[in-house]
N, CA, C and O atoms as CSV, one atom per row, in Angstrom:
chain,resi,resn,atom,element,x,y,z
A,1,UNK,N,N,98.651,106.665,94.563
A,1,UNK,CA,C,97.427,107.305,96.143
A,1,UNK,C,C,99.302,106.708,97.265
A,1,UNK,O,O,100.069,105.748,97.334
A,2,UNK,N,N,99.126,107.989,97.830
A,2,UNK,CA,C,99.643,107.654,98.826
A,2,UNK,C,C,99.760,106.758,100.080
A,2,UNK,O,O,98.719,106.496,100.682
A,3,UNK,N,N,101.301,106.113,100.667
A,3,UNK,CA,C,100.599,105.502,102.121
A,3,UNK,C,C,100.110,106.268,102.638
A,3,UNK,O,O,99.040,105.704,102.865
A,4,UNK,N,N,100.062,106.799,102.873
A,4,UNK,CA,C,98.726,107.373,104.271
A,4,UNK,C,C,97.869,107.206,103.738
A,4,UNK,O,O,97.358,106.208,104.247
A,5,UNK,N,N,96.972,107.722,102.543
A,5,UNK,CA,C,95.713,107.121,102.327
A,5,UNK,C,C,95.113,105.905,102.452
A,5,UNK,O,O,94.035,105.516,102.902
A,6,UNK,N,N,96.686,105.063,101.620
A,6,UNK,CA,C,96.560,104.182,101.715
A,6,UNK,C,C,95.396,103.511,103.105
A,6,UNK,O,O,94.277,103.026,103.270
A,7,UNK,N,N,96.664,103.933,103.862
A,7,UNK,CA,C,96.146,103.953,105.713
A,7,UNK,C,C,94.625,103.721,105.881
A,7,UNK,O,O,94.026,102.667,106.095
A,8,UNK,N,N,94.240,104.759,105.755
A,8,UNK,CA,C,92.414,105.558,105.876
A,8,UNK,C,C,91.530,104.830,104.398
A,8,UNK,O,O,90.333,104.734,104.668
A,9,UNK,N,N,91.708,104.554,103.616
A,9,UNK,CA,C,91.021,104.033,103.358
A,9,UNK,C,C,89.989,102.377,103.718
A,9,UNK,O,O,88.942,101.778,103.476
A,10,UNK,N,N,91.319,102.335,104.475
A,10,UNK,CA,C,90.327,100.595,105.261
A,10,UNK,C,C,89.993,100.689,106.166
A,10,UNK,O,O,89.469,99.582,106.286
A,11,UNK,N,N,89.765,101.352,107.405
A,11,UNK,CA,C,88.386,102.188,107.726
A,11,UNK,C,C,87.279,102.477,107.218
A,11,UNK,O,O,86.135,102.097,107.470
A,12,UNK,N,N,87.769,103.302,106.352
A,12,UNK,CA,C,86.352,103.956,105.382
A,12,UNK,C,C,86.095,102.441,104.954
A,12,UNK,O,O,85.589,101.821,105.889
A,13,UNK,N,N,86.285,101.712,103.883
A,13,UNK,CA,C,85.647,99.946,103.952
A,13,UNK,C,C,84.916,99.668,104.642
A,13,UNK,O,O,83.731,99.543,104.333
A,14,UNK,N,N,85.385,99.478,105.814
A,14,UNK,CA,C,85.368,98.819,107.475
A,14,UNK,C,C,84.264,99.757,107.893
A,14,UNK,O,O,83.364,99.516,108.698
A,15,UNK,N,N,84.420,100.560,107.403
A,15,UNK,CA,C,82.740,101.567,107.853
A,15,UNK,C,C,81.585,101.489,106.974
A,15,UNK,O,O,80.588,102.143,107.280
A,16,UNK,N,N,81.586,100.894,106.094
A,16,UNK,CA,C,80.609,100.549,104.798
A,16,UNK,C,C,80.030,99.578,105.352
A,16,UNK,O,O,78.880,99.609,105.791
A,17,UNK,N,N,81.093,98.250,105.384
A,17,UNK,CA,C,80.909,97.144,105.190
A,17,UNK,C,C,79.807,96.611,106.765
A,17,UNK,O,O,79.209,95.547,106.925
A,18,UNK,N,N,79.868,97.555,107.496
A,18,UNK,CA,C,79.773,97.795,109.003
A,18,UNK,C,C,77.773,98.064,109.558
A,18,UNK,O,O,76.898,97.673,110.331
A,19,UNK,N,N,78.213,99.421,107.957
A,19,UNK,CA,C,76.458,99.228,107.625
A,19,UNK,C,C,75.495,99.195,106.804
A,19,UNK,O,O,74.377,99.705,106.888
A,20,UNK,N,N,76.332,98.088,105.368
A,20,UNK,CA,C,75.401,96.972,104.909
A,20,UNK,C,C,75.393,95.604,106.111
A,20,UNK,O,O,74.768,94.562,105.911
A,21,UNK,N,N,75.834,95.752,106.775
A,21,UNK,CA,C,75.551,94.269,107.563
A,21,UNK,C,C,74.763,95.051,108.562
A,21,UNK,O,O,74.060,94.233,109.156
A,22,UNK,N,N,74.457,96.798,109.233
A,22,UNK,CA,C,72.579,96.514,109.400
A,22,UNK,C,C,71.561,96.376,108.566
A,22,UNK,O,O,70.452,95.983,108.930
A,23,UNK,N,N,71.709,96.531,107.978
A,23,UNK,CA,C,70.732,96.197,106.692
A,23,UNK,C,C,70.320,94.840,106.721
A,23,UNK,O,O,69.126,94.586,106.883
A,24,UNK,N,N,71.379,93.698,106.547
A,24,UNK,CA,C,70.647,92.461,106.651
A,24,UNK,C,C,70.892,91.238,107.067
A,24,UNK,O,O,71.907,91.229,107.763
A,25,UNK,N,N,70.297,89.957,106.918
A,25,UNK,CA,C,70.288,89.168,107.955
A,25,UNK,C,C,68.622,89.274,108.625
A,25,UNK,O,O,67.673,90.036,108.809
A,26,UNK,N,N,69.238,87.545,108.853
A,26,UNK,CA,C,67.856,86.997,109.771
A,26,UNK,C,C,68.722,87.136,110.793
A,26,UNK,O,O,67.815,87.770,111.333
A,27,UNK,N,N,69.577,87.161,111.572
A,27,UNK,CA,C,69.240,86.472,112.736
A,27,UNK,C,C,70.810,88.167,113.181
A,27,UNK,O,O,72.022,88.285,113.002
A,28,UNK,N,N,69.773,88.980,113.736
A,28,UNK,CA,C,70.429,90.203,114.384
A,28,UNK,C,C,70.449,90.621,114.880
A,28,UNK,O,O,70.202,91.826,114.911
A,29,UNK,N,N,71.102,89.181,116.489
A,29,UNK,CA,C,72.059,89.875,117.527
A,29,UNK,C,C,73.105,88.940,117.117
A,29,UNK,O,O,74.027,89.058,117.923
A,30,UNK,N,N,73.497,87.690,115.849
A,30,UNK,CA,C,75.360,88.207,115.389
A,30,UNK,C,C,75.607,88.961,115.181
A,30,UNK,O,O,76.546,89.676,115.531
A,31,UNK,N,N,74.430,89.105,114.190
A,31,UNK,CA,C,75.128,90.342,112.979
A,31,UNK,C,C,74.725,91.717,113.536
A,31,UNK,O,O,74.289,92.452,112.651
A,32,UNK,N,N,74.741,92.048,114.279
A,32,UNK,CA,C,74.768,93.385,115.400
A,32,UNK,C,C,75.945,92.750,116.488
A,32,UNK,O,O,76.463,93.801,116.865
A,33,UNK,N,N,76.382,92.083,116.926
A,33,UNK,CA,C,77.490,91.795,117.616
A,33,UNK,C,C,78.615,92.200,116.400
A,33,UNK,O,O,79.336,93.198,116.398
A,34,UNK,N,N,78.545,91.045,115.285
A,34,UNK,CA,C,80.307,90.952,114.051
A,34,UNK,C,C,79.279,92.338,113.699
A,34,UNK,O,O,80.030,92.919,112.916
A,35,UNK,N,N,78.652,92.783,113.746
A,35,UNK,CA,C,78.832,94.873,113.539
A,35,UNK,C,C,80.109,96.075,114.614
A,35,UNK,O,O,81.121,96.749,114.421
A,36,UNK,N,N,79.171,95.702,115.736
A,36,UNK,CA,C,79.550,96.116,116.782
A,36,UNK,C,C,81.328,95.964,116.151
A,36,UNK,O,O,81.628,96.341,115.018
A,37,UNK,N,N,82.212,95.431,117.000
A,37,UNK,CA,C,83.095,94.408,116.448
A,37,UNK,C,C,83.805,94.520,115.741
A,37,UNK,O,O,84.955,94.193,116.033
A,38,UNK,N,N,83.513,95.040,114.432
A,38,UNK,CA,C,84.147,95.423,112.777
A,38,UNK,C,C,84.180,96.849,113.163
A,38,UNK,O,O,85.126,97.602,112.932
A,39,UNK,N,N,83.081,97.172,113.765
A,39,UNK,CA,C,83.199,99.065,114.179
A,39,UNK,C,C,84.529,99.560,115.029
A,39,UNK,O,O,85.240,100.523,114.740
A,40,UNK,N,N,84.677,98.713,116.084
A,40,UNK,CA,C,85.034,98.707,117.343
A,40,UNK,C,C,87.264,98.516,115.885
A,40,UNK,O,O,88.427,98.824,115.624
A,41,UNK,N,N,86.811,98.243,115.799
A,41,UNK,CA,C,88.542,97.079,115.457
A,41,UNK,C,C,88.967,98.614,113.926
A,41,UNK,O,O,90.006,99.260,113.789
A,42,UNK,N,N,87.552,98.676,113.017
A,42,UNK,CA,C,87.762,99.785,112.643
A,42,UNK,C,C,88.381,101.280,112.875
A,42,UNK,O,O,89.400,101.815,112.439
A,43,UNK,N,N,87.077,101.843,113.961
A,43,UNK,CA,C,87.808,102.652,115.322
A,43,UNK,C,C,89.328,103.173,115.308
A,43,UNK,O,O,90.016,104.135,114.966
A,44,UNK,N,N,89.413,101.612,116.042
A,44,UNK,CA,C,90.692,101.074,116.332
A,44,UNK,C,C,92.373,101.528,114.690
A,44,UNK,O,O,93.536,101.916,114.589
A,45,UNK,N,N,91.403,101.151,114.022
A,45,UNK,CA,C,92.702,100.877,112.891
A,45,UNK,C,C,92.755,102.722,112.436
A,45,UNK,O,O,93.811,103.324,112.243
A,46,UNK,N,N,91.337,103.366,112.340
A,46,UNK,CA,C,91.181,104.667,111.974
A,46,UNK,C,C,92.180,105.650,112.957
A,46,UNK,O,O,92.309,106.774,112.473
A,47,UNK,N,N,92.730,105.492,113.927
A,47,UNK,CA,C,92.719,106.419,115.543
A,47,UNK,C,C,94.596,105.873,115.127
A,47,UNK,O,O,95.513,106.492,115.667
A,48,UNK,N,N,94.888,104.732,114.175
A,48,UNK,CA,C,96.469,104.545,114.122
A,48,UNK,C,C,96.480,105.204,113.154
A,48,UNK,O,O,97.239,106.140,113.403
A,49,UNK,N,N,95.769,105.382,111.328
A,49,UNK,CA,C,96.621,105.905,110.590
A,49,UNK,C,C,96.337,106.878,110.306
A,49,UNK,O,O,96.750,107.425,109.284
A,50,UNK,N,N,95.312,107.542,111.364
A,50,UNK,CA,C,95.203,108.931,111.398
A,50,UNK,C,C,96.945,110.220,112.378
A,50,UNK,O,O,97.381,111.333,112.082
A,51,UNK,N,N,97.335,109.210,113.486
A,51,UNK,CA,C,98.443,109.465,113.719
A,51,UNK,C,C,99.757,109.651,112.929
A,51,UNK,O,O,100.638,110.502,113.051
A,52,UNK,N,N,99.591,108.261,111.806
A,52,UNK,CA,C,101.053,107.847,110.576
A,52,UNK,C,C,100.261,109.622,109.677
A,52,UNK,O,O,100.733,110.758,109.725
A,53,UNK,N,N,99.180,109.203,109.081
A,53,UNK,CA,C,98.818,109.879,108.333
A,53,UNK,C,C,99.955,111.786,109.097
A,53,UNK,O,O,100.947,112.460,108.819
A,54,UNK,N,N,98.670,111.718,110.229
A,54,UNK,CA,C,99.948,112.751,110.511
A,54,UNK,C,C,101.668,113.234,110.236
A,54,UNK,O,O,102.276,114.040,109.531
A,55,UNK,N,N,101.882,112.509,110.953
A,55,UNK,CA,C,103.756,112.308,110.676
A,55,UNK,C,C,103.919,111.904,109.124
A,55,UNK,O,O,104.992,112.091,108.551
A,56,UNK,N,N,102.282,111.078,108.162
A,56,UNK,CA,C,103.506,111.583,106.836
A,56,UNK,C,C,103.733,112.928,105.867
A,56,UNK,O,O,104.280,113.200,104.798
A,57,UNK,N,N,102.943,113.618,106.948
A,57,UNK,CA,C,102.243,115.090,106.265
A,57,UNK,C,C,103.315,115.560,106.112
A,57,UNK,O,O,103.649,116.007,105.016
A,58,UNK,N,N,104.251,115.577,107.345
A,58,UNK,CA,C,105.830,116.574,108.082
A,58,UNK,C,C,106.683,114.879,106.748
A,58,UNK,O,O,107.495,114.004,106.448
A,59,UNK,N,N,106.377,115.087,106.701
A,59,UNK,CA,C,108.136,114.316,106.101
A,59,UNK,C,C,107.798,114.571,104.080
A,59,UNK,O,O,107.120,114.183,103.129
A,60,UNK,N,N,108.837,115.470,104.494
A,60,UNK,CA,C,109.672,115.581,103.037
A,60,UNK,C,C,111.059,115.226,102.283
A,60,UNK,O,O,112.196,115.580,102.592
A,61,UNK,N,N,110.739,114.626,101.476
A,61,UNK,CA,C,112.132,114.540,100.774
A,61,UNK,C,C,112.395,112.644,100.874
A,61,UNK,O,O,113.224,112.115,100.132
A,62,UNK,N,N,111.748,111.998,101.659
A,62,UNK,CA,C,111.533,110.559,102.527
A,62,UNK,C,C,113.163,109.551,101.840
A,62,UNK,O,O,113.078,108.555,101.122
A,63,UNK,N,N,113.808,109.859,102.077
A,63,UNK,CA,C,114.802,108.536,102.232
A,63,UNK,C,C,114.129,106.934,102.042
A,63,UNK,O,O,112.975,106.761,101.650
A,64,UNK,N,N,114.874,106.051,102.321
A,64,UNK,CA,C,114.701,104.218,101.403
A,64,UNK,C,C,114.392,103.874,103.400
A,64,UNK,O,O,113.294,103.393,103.681
A,65,UNK,N,N,115.819,104.278,105.077
A,65,UNK,CA,C,115.550,104.034,106.169
A,65,UNK,C,C,113.756,104.850,106.702
A,65,UNK,O,O,112.856,104.344,107.373
A,66,UNK,N,N,113.816,105.810,106.250
A,66,UNK,CA,C,112.304,107.152,106.560
A,66,UNK,C,C,110.845,105.929,105.983
A,66,UNK,O,O,109.701,105.775,106.410
A,67,UNK,N,N,111.263,105.574,105.380
A,67,UNK,CA,C,109.767,104.909,103.557
A,67,UNK,C,C,109.996,103.393,104.922
A,67,UNK,O,O,108.935,103.028,105.427
A,68,UNK,N,N,111.110,102.753,105.337
A,68,UNK,CA,C,110.437,101.643,106.056
A,68,UNK,C,C,110.050,101.431,107.251
A,68,UNK,O,O,109.414,100.511,107.764
A,69,UNK,N,N,110.600,102.592,107.736
A,69,UNK,CA,C,110.053,102.992,108.984
A,69,UNK,C,C,108.058,103.010,109.388
A,69,UNK,O,O,107.271,102.587,110.236
A,70,UNK,N,N,108.083,104.115,107.615
A,70,UNK,CA,C,106.663,103.900,107.574
A,70,UNK,C,C,106.176,103.659,107.999
A,70,UNK,O,O,105.528,104.051,108.969
A,71,UNK,N,N,106.317,102.451,107.146
A,71,UNK,CA,C,106.104,100.546,106.543
A,71,UNK,C,C,106.110,99.528,107.768
A,71,UNK,O,O,105.478,98.473,107.802
A,72,UNK,N,N,107.212,100.203,109.100
A,72,UNK,CA,C,106.823,98.986,109.883
A,72,UNK,C,C,105.864,99.146,111.000
A,72,UNK,O,O,105.221,98.425,111.762
A,73,UNK,N,N,106.083,100.656,110.718
A,73,UNK,CA,C,104.044,101.580,111.371
A,73,UNK,C,C,103.207,101.054,111.209
A,73,UNK,O,O,102.467,100.368,111.914
A,74,UNK,N,N,103.246,101.413,109.932
A,74,UNK,CA,C,102.079,101.336,109.304
A,74,UNK,C,C,101.414,99.570,110.032
A,74,UNK,O,O,100.294,99.262,110.440
A,75,UNK,N,N,102.505,98.884,109.937
A,75,UNK,CA,C,102.104,97.084,109.768
A,75,UNK,C,C,101.400,97.047,111.158
A,75,UNK,O,O,100.202,96.801,111.302
A,76,UNK,N,N,102.436,97.368,112.346
A,76,UNK,CA,C,102.688,96.915,113.272
A,76,UNK,C,C,101.454,98.044,114.240
A,76,UNK,O,O,100.844,97.627,115.225
A,77,UNK,N,N,101.280,99.697,113.603
A,77,UNK,CA,C,100.145,99.987,114.149
A,77,UNK,C,C,98.944,99.812,114.107
A,77,UNK,O,O,98.027,99.801,114.928
A,78,UNK,N,N,99.100,99.610,112.554
A,78,UNK,CA,C,97.514,98.988,111.449
A,78,UNK,C,C,97.171,97.899,111.627
A,78,UNK,O,O,96.854,97.354,112.684
A,79,UNK,N,N,97.211,97.502,110.605
A,79,UNK,CA,C,97.123,96.605,109.456
A,79,UNK,C,C,97.955,94.518,110.098
A,79,UNK,O,O,97.801,93.481,109.453
A,80,UNK,N,N,98.560,94.632,111.169
A,80,UNK,CA,C,98.071,93.729,111.541
A,80,UNK,C,C,97.948,93.306,112.449
A,80,UNK,O,O,97.965,92.104,112.714
A,81,UNK,N,N,97.734,94.527,113.419
A,81,UNK,CA,C,96.202,94.174,115.104
A,81,UNK,C,C,95.504,94.157,113.897
A,81,UNK,O,O,95.783,93.107,113.319
A,82,UNK,N,N,94.508,95.025,113.071
A,82,UNK,CA,C,93.815,94.695,112.458
A,82,UNK,C,C,93.147,93.276,111.765
A,82,UNK,O,O,91.941,93.036,111.717
A,83,UNK,N,N,94.081,92.527,111.318
A,83,UNK,CA,C,93.879,91.678,110.591
A,83,UNK,C,C,93.979,90.915,111.871
A,83,UNK,O,O,92.932,90.268,111.831
A,84,UNK,N,N,94.374,90.696,112.603
A,84,UNK,CA,C,94.629,90.068,114.580
A,84,UNK,C,C,92.975,90.486,114.745
A,84,UNK,O,O,92.476,89.668,115.518
A,85,UNK,N,N,92.466,90.981,114.515
A,85,UNK,CA,C,91.485,91.918,115.851
A,85,UNK,C,C,90.301,90.808,114.605
A,85,UNK,O,O,89.787,89.934,115.304
A,86,UNK,N,N,89.963,90.714,113.545
A,86,UNK,CA,C,89.113,90.120,112.435
A,86,UNK,C,C,89.335,89.126,112.813
A,86,UNK,O,O,88.525,88.728,113.649
A,87,UNK,N,N,90.563,88.108,112.439
A,87,UNK,CA,C,90.362,86.633,112.244
A,87,UNK,C,C,89.664,87.030,113.637
A,87,UNK,O,O,88.931,87.960,113.301
A,88,UNK,N,N,89.566,86.917,114.430
A,88,UNK,CA,C,88.879,86.604,115.499
A,88,UNK,C,C,87.008,85.614,115.516
A,88,UNK,O,O,86.248,84.729,115.911
A,89,UNK,N,N,87.496,87.408,114.274
A,89,UNK,CA,C,85.569,86.773,114.194
A,89,UNK,C,C,84.888,86.151,113.670
A,89,UNK,O,O,85.165,86.198,112.471
A,90,UNK,N,N,83.639,85.193,113.967
A,90,UNK,CA,C,82.962,84.307,112.625
A,90,UNK,C,C,82.186,85.117,112.460
A,90,UNK,O,O,81.329,85.520,113.246
A,91,UNK,N,N,82.465,85.520,111.157
A,91,UNK,CA,C,80.992,86.083,110.310
A,91,UNK,C,C,80.044,85.137,110.485
A,91,UNK,O,O,80.232,83.923,110.417
A,92,UNK,N,N,78.564,85.941,110.810
A,92,UNK,CA,C,77.280,85.839,110.255
A,92,UNK,C,C,77.213,84.289,108.417
A,92,UNK,O,O,78.090,84.370,107.556
A,93,UNK,N,N,76.522,83.625,108.353
A,93,UNK,CA,C,76.937,82.501,107.027
A,93,UNK,C,C,76.592,83.520,106.110
A,93,UNK,O,O,77.195,83.367,105.048
A,94,UNK,N,N,75.569,84.868,106.136
A,94,UNK,CA,C,75.039,85.023,104.811
A,94,UNK,C,C,76.697,85.794,104.187
A,94,UNK,O,O,77.086,85.686,103.024
A,95,UNK,N,N,77.442,86.532,105.290
A,95,UNK,CA,C,78.474,87.222,104.841
A,95,UNK,C,C,79.706,86.399,105.038
A,95,UNK,O,O,80.696,87.129,105.081
A,96,UNK,N,N,80.050,84.851,105.202
A,96,UNK,CA,C,81.396,84.949,105.158
A,96,UNK,C,C,82.145,85.234,103.323
A,96,UNK,O,O,83.010,86.028,102.952
A,97,UNK,N,N,81.663,84.612,102.855
A,97,UNK,CA,C,81.683,84.214,101.688
A,97,UNK,C,C,82.710,85.988,101.773
A,97,UNK,O,O,83.861,86.044,101.339
A,98,UNK,N,N,82.156,86.954,102.254
A,98,UNK,CA,C,81.695,88.097,101.330
A,98,UNK,C,C,83.616,88.318,103.277
A,98,UNK,O,O,84.839,88.178,103.276
A,99,UNK,N,N,83.275,88.435,103.623
A,99,UNK,CA,C,83.984,88.556,104.779
A,99,UNK,C,C,85.671,87.815,104.408
A,99,UNK,O,O,86.681,88.518,104.418
A,100,UNK,N,N,85.700,86.480,104.135
A,100,UNK,CA,C,86.887,86.015,103.674
A,100,UNK,C,C,87.586,86.599,102.508
A,100,UNK,O,O,88.789,86.854,102.471
A,101,UNK,N,N,86.833,86.765,101.673
A,101,UNK,CA,C,87.345,87.483,100.521
A,101,UNK,C,C,88.253,89.103,101.147
A,101,UNK,O,O,89.461,89.335,101.109
A,102,UNK,N,N,87.379,89.788,101.561
A,102,UNK,CA,C,87.881,90.853,102.115
A,102,UNK,C,C,89.412,90.824,102.494
A,102,UNK,O,O,90.487,91.178,102.011
A,103,UNK,N,N,88.854,90.125,103.779
A,103,UNK,CA,C,90.389,89.429,104.980
A,103,UNK,C,C,91.336,89.490,104.559
A,103,UNK,O,O,92.218,90.316,104.794
A,104,UNK,N,N,91.339,88.121,103.444
A,104,UNK,CA,C,92.334,87.671,103.082
A,104,UNK,C,C,93.253,88.479,102.283
A,104,UNK,O,O,94.479,88.391,102.215
A,105,UNK,N,N,92.176,89.562,101.482
A,105,UNK,CA,C,92.890,90.249,100.313
A,105,UNK,C,C,94.116,91.348,101.186
A,105,UNK,O,O,95.282,91.401,100.797
A,106,UNK,N,N,93.631,92.130,102.334
A,106,UNK,CA,C,94.047,92.600,103.707
A,106,UNK,C,C,95.187,91.588,104.053
A,106,UNK,O,O,96.370,91.902,104.181
A,107,UNK,N,N,94.742,90.502,104.168
A,107,UNK,CA,C,96.172,89.950,104.553
A,107,UNK,C,C,97.579,89.906,103.175
A,107,UNK,O,O,98.797,90.080,103.134
A,108,UNK,N,N,96.658,89.624,102.384
A,108,UNK,CA,C,97.327,89.570,101.349
A,108,UNK,C,C,99.162,90.830,100.868
A,108,UNK,O,O,100.313,90.908,100.441
A,109,UNK,N,N,97.598,91.655,101.611
A,109,UNK,CA,C,98.459,92.823,101.382
A,109,UNK,C,C,99.695,93.025,102.408
A,109,UNK,O,O,100.862,93.074,102.018
A,110,UNK,N,N,99.256,93.152,103.944
A,110,UNK,CA,C,100.147,92.769,104.845
A,110,UNK,C,C,101.722,92.382,104.265
A,110,UNK,O,O,102.695,93.101,104.037
A,111,UNK,N,N,101.370,89.986,104.060
A,111,UNK,CA,C,103.086,90.528,103.259
A,111,UNK,C,C,103.512,90.945,102.081
A,111,UNK,O,O,104.721,90.781,101.913
A,112,UNK,N,N,102.606,91.700,100.716
A,112,UNK,CA,C,102.869,92.608,100.407
A,112,UNK,C,C,103.619,93.876,101.075
A,112,UNK,O,O,104.670,94.193,100.518
A,113,UNK,N,N,103.234,94.617,102.158
A,113,UNK,CA,C,103.623,95.594,102.729
A,113,UNK,C,C,104.962,94.933,103.047
A,113,UNK,O,O,106.071,95.159,102.562
A,114,UNK,N,N,104.458,93.774,104.289
A,114,UNK,CA,C,106.714,93.406,105.021
A,114,UNK,C,C,107.194,93.609,103.666
A,114,UNK,O,O,107.440,94.792,103.426
A,115,UNK,N,N,107.414,92.744,102.644
A,115,UNK,CA,C,108.061,92.437,101.313
A,115,UNK,C,C,109.038,94.048,101.130
A,115,UNK,O,O,110.145,94.556,100.955
A,116,UNK,N,N,107.291,94.314,101.382
A,116,UNK,CA,C,108.182,96.443,100.337
A,116,UNK,C,C,109.393,97.322,101.700
A,116,UNK,O,O,110.524,97.802,101.630
A,117,UNK,N,N,108.431,97.166,102.751
A,117,UNK,CA,C,109.442,96.665,103.771
A,117,UNK,C,C,110.513,96.198,104.305
A,117,UNK,O,O,111.274,97.091,104.678
A,118,UNK,N,N,110.832,95.268,104.469
A,118,UNK,CA,C,112.526,94.380,104.231
A,118,UNK,C,C,112.970,95.234,103.089
A,118,UNK,O,O,113.622,96.221,103.427
A,119,UNK,N,N,112.731,95.050,101.641
A,119,UNK,CA,C,113.030,94.995,100.495
A,119,UNK,C,C,113.723,96.508,100.192
A,119,UNK,O,O,114.593,96.700,99.343
A,120,UNK,N,N,113.113,97.585,101.119
A,120,UNK,CA,C,113.263,99.205,100.540
A,120,UNK,C,C,114.746,99.974,101.346
A,120,UNK,O,O,115.168,101.106,101.110
A,121,UNK,N,N,115.459,98.739,102.554
A,121,UNK,CA,C,116.565,99.023,103.781
A,121,UNK,C,C,117.814,98.803,102.071
A,121,UNK,O,O,118.741,99.595,101.905
A,122,UNK,N,N,117.512,97.536,100.960
A,122,UNK,CA,C,118.073,97.385,100.383
A,122,UNK,C,C,118.552,98.221,99.263
A,122,UNK,O,O,119.741,98.042,98.997
A,123,UNK,N,N,117.905,99.120,98.514
A,123,UNK,CA,C,117.587,100.249,97.784
A,123,UNK,C,C,119.329,101.244,98.377
A,123,UNK,O,O,119.880,100.676,99.320
A,124,UNK,N,N,119.891,102.250,97.979
A,124,UNK,CA,C,120.745,102.894,97.850
A,124,UNK,C,C,120.413,104.585,97.526
A,124,UNK,O,O,120.515,105.154,96.439
A,125,UNK,N,N,120.013,105.128,98.758
A,125,UNK,CA,C,119.566,106.381,98.285
A,125,UNK,C,C,121.103,106.936,97.623
A,125,UNK,O,O,122.302,106.889,97.894
A,126,UNK,N,N,120.096,107.530,96.484
A,126,UNK,CA,C,121.707,108.159,96.445
A,126,UNK,C,C,121.952,110.223,97.157
A,126,UNK,O,O,121.241,111.166,97.505
A,127,UNK,N,N,123.566,109.847,96.983
A,127,UNK,CA,C,124.228,110.656,98.123
A,127,UNK,C,C,124.317,112.116,97.465
A,127,UNK,O,O,124.120,112.356,96.274
A,128,UNK,N,N,124.634,113.009,98.417
A,128,UNK,CA,C,123.313,114.624,98.523
A,128,UNK,C,C,124.335,114.884,97.420
A,128,UNK,O,O,125.452,115.166,97.853
A,129,UNK,N,N,124.137,114.834,95.355
A,129,UNK,CA,C,125.152,115.770,94.716
A,129,UNK,C,C,125.739,115.061,94.037
A,129,UNK,O,O,126.183,115.376,92.933
A,130,UNK,N,N,125.900,113.497,94.805
A,130,UNK,CA,C,126.977,112.341,94.101
A,130,UNK,C,C,126.208,111.291,92.869
A,130,UNK,O,O,125.157,111.408,92.239
A,131,UNK,N,N,127.119,110.405,92.882
A,131,UNK,CA,C,126.780,109.462,91.696
A,131,UNK,C,C,126.952,108.203,92.886
A,131,UNK,O,O,127.843,108.004,93.712
A,132,UNK,N,N,125.847,107.557,92.615
A,132,UNK,CA,C,125.287,106.384,93.596
A,132,UNK,C,C,125.796,104.963,93.044
A,132,UNK,O,O,125.268,104.900,91.933
A,133,UNK,N,N,126.557,103.768,93.238
A,133,UNK,CA,C,126.830,102.124,92.927
A,133,UNK,C,C,125.883,102.113,91.959
A,133,UNK,O,O,124.738,101.864,92.335
A,134,UNK,N,N,126.194,102.458,90.023
A,134,UNK,CA,C,125.774,101.636,89.231
A,134,UNK,C,C,125.023,100.735,89.610
A,134,UNK,O,O,123.828,100.998,89.743
A,135,UNK,N,N,125.534,99.364,89.902
A,135,UNK,CA,C,124.737,98.503,90.049
A,135,UNK,C,C,123.946,98.263,91.623
A,135,UNK,O,O,123.694,97.148,92.081
A,136,UNK,N,N,123.572,99.817,92.436
A,136,UNK,CA,C,122.023,100.225,93.190
A,136,UNK,C,C,121.126,100.753,92.718
A,136,UNK,O,O,120.916,101.790,92.089
A,137,UNK,N,N,120.168,99.297,93.357
A,137,UNK,CA,C,118.096,99.497,93.235
A,137,UNK,C,C,118.435,101.299,92.759
A,137,UNK,O,O,119.227,102.119,93.226
A,138,UNK,N,N,117.578,101.369,91.807
A,138,UNK,CA,C,117.415,103.602,91.911
A,138,UNK,C,C,116.309,102.693,93.544
A,138,UNK,O,O,116.033,101.628,94.096
A,139,UNK,N,N,116.076,104.434,93.558
A,139,UNK,CA,C,115.199,105.066,94.014
A,139,UNK,C,C,114.956,106.649,93.918
A,139,UNK,O,O,115.839,107.507,93.907
A,140,UNK,N,N,113.725,106.830,93.857
A,140,UNK,CA,C,113.540,108.094,93.030
A,140,UNK,C,C,112.819,108.424,94.819
A,140,UNK,O,O,112.494,107.757,95.801
A,141,UNK,N,N,112.876,110.327,94.262
A,141,UNK,CA,C,111.410,110.874,95.461
A,141,UNK,C,C,110.139,110.054,95.962
A,141,UNK,O,O,109.317,109.866,95.065
A,142,UNK,N,N,109.912,109.695,96.810
A,142,UNK,CA,C,108.549,109.402,96.624
A,142,UNK,C,C,107.625,110.533,98.058
A,142,UNK,O,O,107.764,110.488,99.280
A,143,UNK,N,N,106.805,111.357,97.260
A,143,UNK,CA,C,105.453,111.785,98.186
A,143,UNK,C,C,104.533,111.411,98.724
A,143,UNK,O,O,103.692,110.682,98.200
A,144,UNK,N,N,104.479,111.998,100.354
A,144,UNK,CA,C,103.849,110.307,100.906
A,144,UNK,C,C,101.946,111.034,100.887
A,144,UNK,O,O,100.908,110.615,101.398
A,145,UNK,N,N,102.215,112.058,100.169
A,145,UNK,CA,C,101.109,112.913,99.455
A,145,UNK,C,C,100.324,113.910,98.981
A,145,UNK,O,O,99.356,113.647,98.268
């Protein structure tokens, strides 16, 4: 799955979660408020994801530096702001476990994406038509779409 598709899947999951939230629970106001805030966060993340998707569509023969910049924009525009918005929420009791599982997973994904972004800069792209150092990490062409 391309990076741009990963960025867009999360808002879709959030939308599905918010629809499920609307259908359950005894405390409708708390549930409605939670749903509203999740929807708002998903909308903002979706807009950032659409911008990244459009940007990725124009990328050809991605270099390590381009991949690093793309991941950093993904983190800064979508993932980290979304996580911060969700971390401020106190989910209704009936959804607390699901909320914590999903957003703990997302926080772990942010950590992994940050690690990839920091390490991809260490990868030496092969010079055009040339040979790379035999000790340099290997770089393969990445298709973002």
